C-alpha positions as CSV (number, residue, x, y, z in Angstrom):
1,M,-0.1,0.0,0.0
2,D,2.8,2.4,0.7
3,S,4.9,1.5,-2.4
4,I,5.8,4.4,-4.4
5,T,6.1,4.1,-8.3
6,P,8.9,6.1,-9.6
7,L,8.2,8.6,-12.3
8,V,10.1,8.3,-15.5
9,L,11.5,11.7,-16.5
10,L,11.9,12.7,-20.1
11,D,15.6,13.3,-19.6
12,D,16.0,9.5,-18.6
13,I,14.7,8.3,-22.1
14,V,17.1,7.6,-24.7
15,L,16.1,6.4,-28.0
16,R,18.5,4.9,-30.6
17,D,17.9,6.1,-34.3
18,E,16.5,2.7,-35.3
19,E,13.9,3.0,-32.6
20,R,12.6,6.2,-33.7
21,Q,9.8,6.8,-36.4
22,P,9.0,9.7,-38.6
23,C,6.2,12.1,-37.2
24,E,3.5,12.4,-39.6
25,I,2.0,16.1,-39.9
26,W,-1.3,16.9,-41.2
27,T,-2.6,20.3,-42.3
28,R,-6.2,21.7,-43.1
29,V,-6.5,22.3,-46.8
30,M,-9.9,23.8,-48.3
31,G,-11.9,22.4,-45.4
32,Y,-10.4,19.1,-44.7
33,H,-7.3,17.5,-43.4
34,R,-4.5,15.9,-45.5
35,P,-0.9,14.7,-44.6
36,V,1.8,17.0,-45.8
37,A,3.8,14.1,-47.0
38,S,1.2,13.5,-49.7
39,F,1.6,17.2,-51.2
40,N,3.7,17.4,-54.3
41,R,7.0,19.3,-54.1
42,G,5.6,22.8,-54.9
43,K,2.6,22.6,-52.2
44,Q,5.2,21.4,-49.6
45,G,7.2,24.3,-50.3
46,E,4.2,26.5,-49.7
47,Y,3.6,24.8,-46.7
48,H,7.1,25.4,-45.2
49,E,6.8,29.2,-46.2
50,R,3.5,29.7,-44.1
51,T,3.7,32.5,-41.4
52,Y,1.5,31.9,-38.2
53,F,0.0,34.5,-36.2
54,L,-1.6,34.5,-32.6
55,E,-5.2,35.4,-33.0
56,G,-5.2,37.6,-29.8
57,G,-2.4,39.6,-31.2
58,A,-4.5,40.4,-34.3
59,S,-7.2,42.1,-32.1
60,T,-4.9,44.7,-30.7
61,C,-4.5,46.7,-33.9
62,C,-6.6,49.8,-34.8
63,I,-8.9,49.6,-37.6
64,T,-10.1,53.0,-39.0
65,R,-12.8,53.6,-41.7
66,S,-12.1,56.2,-44.4
67,G,-14.5,59.1,-44.2
68,D,-14.9,59.2,-40.2
């Protein structure tokens, strides 16, 4: 009842290259999700050139209407 199970820290885990597997990355395209690996070379290039923004940061800018 008093036994304590030791926690495994991420620093304690060491994987050899043959134990690793590639991570599959999916992205949303035109309303549905597709794996990036299935894109052609040009589309993969476009994916890597994307810039990301924080939605909260976009609300801090001022929007002015012309004529006001």
